[in-house]
C-alpha positions as CSV (number, residue, x, y, z in Angstrom):
1,X,-25.4,-3.3,-83.4
2,X,-25.6,-1.2,-80.2
3,X,-22.6,-1.6,-77.9
4,X,-23.3,-2.3,-74.2
5,X,-21.5,0.1,-71.7
6,X,-18.5,-1.4,-70.0
7,X,-19.2,-2.5,-66.4
8,X,-16.9,-3.6,-63.6
9,X,-15.9,-7.2,-63.6
10,X,-16.2,-7.4,-59.7
11,X,-19.5,-8.8,-58.5
12,X,-21.9,-6.4,-56.8
13,X,-22.0,-8.3,-53.5
14,X,-18.2,-8.0,-53.2
15,X,-18.3,-4.2,-53.6
16,X,-20.9,-4.0,-50.9
17,X,-18.9,-6.2,-48.5
18,X,-15.8,-4.1,-49.0
19,X,-17.8,-0.9,-48.3
20,X,-19.2,-2.3,-45.1
21,X,-15.7,-3.4,-44.0
22,X,-14.3,0.1,-44.6
23,X,-17.1,1.8,-42.8
24,X,-16.8,-0.5,-39.8
25,X,-13.0,0.3,-39.3
26,X,-12.4,2.4,-36.1
27,X,-11.4,6.0,-36.8
28,X,-8.9,5.9,-33.9
29,X,-6.4,3.3,-32.8
30,X,-7.6,0.7,-30.3
31,X,-5.8,1.1,-26.9
32,X,-4.2,-2.0,-25.3
33,X,-6.1,-3.3,-22.3
34,X,-4.6,-2.2,-19.0
35,X,-3.0,-5.2,-17.3
36,X,-4.3,-6.0,-13.8
37,X,-2.6,-4.4,-10.9
38,X,-0.4,-6.5,-8.5
39,X,-0.9,-5.1,-5.0
40,X,1.6,-6.0,-2.4
41,X,1.2,-5.7,1.3
42,X,2.6,-7.0,4.6
43,X,1.4,-8.6,7.8
44,X,0.4,-5.4,9.6
45,X,-2.8,-6.0,11.5
46,X,-5.4,-4.7,11.8
47,X,-4.8,-2.7,8.6
48,X,-3.6,-5.6,6.4
49,X,-3.0,-9.2,7.1
50,X,-3.8,-12.8,6.0
51,X,-6.7,-14.6,7.6
52,X,-7.0,-18.3,8.3
53,X,-8.3,-19.0,4.8
54,X,-5.3,-17.3,3.2
55,X,-7.2,-14.2,2.1
56,X,-5.6,-10.8,2.5
57,X,-8.0,-8.8,4.8
58,X,-8.0,-5.9,7.2
59,X,-9.3,-2.3,7.6
60,X,-7.1,-0.8,4.9
61,X,-7.6,-3.8,2.6
62,X,-11.4,-3.5,2.8
63,X,-11.2,0.2,1.9
64,X,-9.0,-0.7,-1.1
65,X,-11.1,-3.7,-2.3
66,X,-14.3,-1.6,-2.2
67,X,-12.6,1.2,-4.3
68,X,-11.2,-1.2,-6.8
69,X,-14.6,-2.9,-7.2
70,X,-16.5,0.3,-7.8
71,X,-13.8,1.6,-10.2
72,X,-13.9,-1.6,-12.2
73,X,-10.1,-2.2,-11.8
74,X,-8.7,-5.8,-11.6
75,X,-6.1,-6.5,-9.0
76,X,-4.2,-9.4,-7.3
77,X,-3.3,-9.1,-3.7
78,X,0.0,-10.6,-2.4
79,X,1.4,-10.8,1.1
80,X,5.2,-10.2,1.3
81,X,7.8,-9.1,3.9
82,X,7.6,-5.3,3.9
83,X,11.1,-4.7,2.4
84,X,10.3,-6.9,-0.6
85,X,6.7,-5.6,-1.0
86,X,7.9,-2.0,-1.0
87,X,10.9,-2.6,-3.3
88,X,8.8,-4.5,-5.9
89,X,6.3,-1.6,-6.1
90,X,9.2,0.9,-6.5
91,X,10.9,-1.1,-9.3
92,X,8.3,-3.2,-11.1
93,X,5.6,-1.9,-13.5
94,X,1.9,-2.2,-12.6
95,X,2.8,-2.9,-9.0
96,X,1.5,-1.1,-5.9
97,X,2.1,-1.5,-2.1
98,X,0.1,-0.5,1.0
99,X,-0.3,0.5,3.8
100,X,2.4,3.1,3.0
101,X,3.4,6.3,4.8
102,X,3.7,9.2,2.4
103,X,7.0,10.9,3.1
104,X,8.9,13.6,1.3
105,X,11.6,11.1,0.3
106,X,9.0,8.7,-1.2
107,X,6.7,11.4,-2.8
108,X,8.2,11.4,-6.4
109,X,8.8,7.6,-6.5
110,X,5.1,6.7,-6.6
111,X,1.6,7.6,-7.6
112,X,-0.5,7.9,-4.4
113,X,-4.1,6.8,-3.5
114,X,-5.6,7.5,-0.1
115,X,-5.4,8.0,2.7
116,X,-6.8,4.5,3.6
117,X,-6.5,4.7,7.4
118,X,-4.7,6.7,10.1
119,X,-1.7,5.1,11.9
120,X,-0.8,6.1,15.5
121,X,3.0,5.9,15.8
122,X,3.8,4.9,19.3
123,X,6.5,3.5,21.6
124,X,6.0,0.3,23.7
125,X,7.9,-1.4,26.4
126,X,7.2,-4.5,28.6
127,X,4.9,-3.8,31.5
128,X,7.3,-5.5,33.9
129,X,10.1,-3.1,33.0
130,X,8.1,0.0,34.0
131,X,10.2,2.3,31.8
132,X,9.9,6.0,32.6
133,X,10.0,7.6,29.2
134,X,7.5,9.9,27.6
135,X,9.1,11.3,24.4
136,X,11.5,10.4,21.7
137,X,14.4,12.4,23.0
138,X,14.5,10.0,26.1
139,X,15.1,6.9,24.0
140,X,18.8,7.4,23.3
141,X,19.8,5.3,26.3
142,X,17.6,2.4,25.3
143,X,17.7,-0.4,22.7
144,X,15.0,0.5,20.3
145,X,13.5,-1.8,17.6
146,X,11.7,-1.4,14.3
147,X,11.8,-3.3,11.0
148,X,13.3,-2.9,7.6
149,X,12.1,-0.1,5.3
150,X,9.5,1.0,7.9
151,X,8.7,4.7,8.0
152,X,8.2,4.7,11.8
153,X,11.8,3.4,12.4
154,X,13.1,5.7,9.7
155,X,11.7,8.7,11.4
156,X,13.0,7.7,14.9
157,X,16.4,7.1,13.4
158,X,16.4,10.6,11.8
159,X,16.1,11.9,15.4
160,X,19.5,10.5,16.1
161,X,18.3,7.4,17.9
162,X,19.9,4.0,17.1
163,X,17.3,1.7,15.7
164,X,17.8,-2.1,15.5
165,X,15.9,-3.5,12.4
166,X,14.1,-6.8,12.3
167,X,12.8,-8.5,9.2
168,X,9.2,-8.2,10.4
169,X,7.1,-6.6,13.0
170,X,6.3,-10.0,14.6
171,X,10.0,-10.7,15.0
172,X,10.3,-7.3,16.6
173,X,7.8,-8.3,19.3
174,X,9.6,-11.6,19.9
175,X,12.9,-9.7,20.4
176,X,11.1,-7.4,23.0
177,X,9.8,-10.5,24.8
178,X,13.2,-12.1,24.8
179,X,14.8,-9.0,26.4
180,X,16.8,-8.2,23.3
181,X,15.1,-4.8,23.0
182,X,13.9,-2.3,25.6
183,X,11.4,-0.4,23.4
184,X,9.7,-0.9,20.0
185,X,8.3,1.8,17.9
186,X,5.4,0.9,15.7
187,X,1.7,1.6,15.0
188,X,-0.3,1.5,18.2
189,X,-3.0,-0.8,16.8
190,X,-0.4,-3.2,15.3
191,X,1.7,-3.3,18.4
192,X,-1.3,-4.1,20.6
193,X,-2.5,-6.8,18.1
194,X,0.8,-8.7,18.0
195,X,1.2,-8.4,21.8
196,X,-2.2,-10.0,22.3
197,X,-1.4,-12.7,19.7
198,X,1.8,-13.6,21.7
199,X,0.1,-13.1,25.1
200,X,2.7,-10.4,25.9
201,X,2.0,-7.7,28.5
202,X,3.2,-4.5,26.9
203,X,2.8,-0.9,28.0
204,X,2.0,2.0,25.7
205,X,4.7,4.6,26.6
206,X,3.7,7.5,24.3
207,X,2.5,8.5,20.9
208,X,4.6,10.8,18.7
209,X,2.7,11.1,15.3
210,X,-0.6,10.3,13.6
211,X,0.3,9.1,10.0
212,X,-2.1,8.7,7.1
213,X,-1.4,5.5,5.2
214,X,-1.7,5.2,1.4
215,X,-1.6,2.9,-1.6
216,X,1.7,3.7,-3.4
217,X,1.8,2.7,-7.1
218,X,4.6,2.4,-9.7
219,X,4.7,5.5,-12.0
220,X,4.0,3.2,-15.0
221,X,0.3,3.1,-13.9
222,X,-1.7,5.7,-15.8
223,X,-2.8,8.8,-14.0
224,X,-6.4,8.3,-15.2
225,X,-6.5,5.0,-13.4
226,X,-5.1,6.4,-10.2
227,X,-7.6,9.3,-10.3
228,X,-10.5,6.8,-11.0
229,X,-9.5,4.7,-8.0
230,X,-9.1,7.8,-5.8
231,X,-12.6,9.0,-6.7
232,X,-14.1,5.7,-5.5
233,X,-12.2,5.5,-2.3
234,X,-14.4,5.9,0.8
235,X,-13.7,8.7,3.1
236,X,-11.2,7.5,5.8
237,X,-11.6,8.1,9.6
238,X,-11.1,11.7,10.5
239,X,-7.4,12.7,10.9
240,X,-6.1,13.4,14.3
241,X,-3.9,16.4,15.1
242,X,-0.5,15.8,13.7
243,X,2.3,15.8,16.3
244,X,5.2,15.5,14.0
245,X,7.3,18.6,14.3
């Protein structure tokens, strides 16, 4: 009697299935999907603010939304008081904040995207006061207002000028109207926007710096994502001559 050769006890179809499964396995580990960005901002028109429908809009917002869309990056926009919006982006992973002035003190705390727009730092007073001031060094004798964690107020304070801080820019304007302040320092477009909103006659006293504004992101956000977003950002308006010494 001729003996038959030994064969595997496993069915042929099972061996084929196992082979296909092994071939289909990826050769490199699968990377976890990047979580959506949480992008904080404040009420700082015309650059960023909330419209009547509750949507965050504005010149800087539109620049940013366009770049996010073309880069294929998901994000949620939230309106917060500036101090909270800024602190969350500094401390919480996958959080960003705009429109943010890029200073030496802030440089290493964030990844930066921009500039989005140019902000004209200016001083304002009430028209009825007719204040005769034309530069920062002349503000020492006056009550000067800004708001918390604001780069404009920080800079003016660094020049040795006492700056009274309000929770928001809108509150700042109300204090000026009530006679609690003599001068406010803020972005020119924002100051004029809030003055018109409150039917307040203000006078532009002088401009002391043209500041580019950026999106500032927590360092947990990958550099590759930041670079992709930057590459899709539209070119901002031309920068004016910088007056900051």
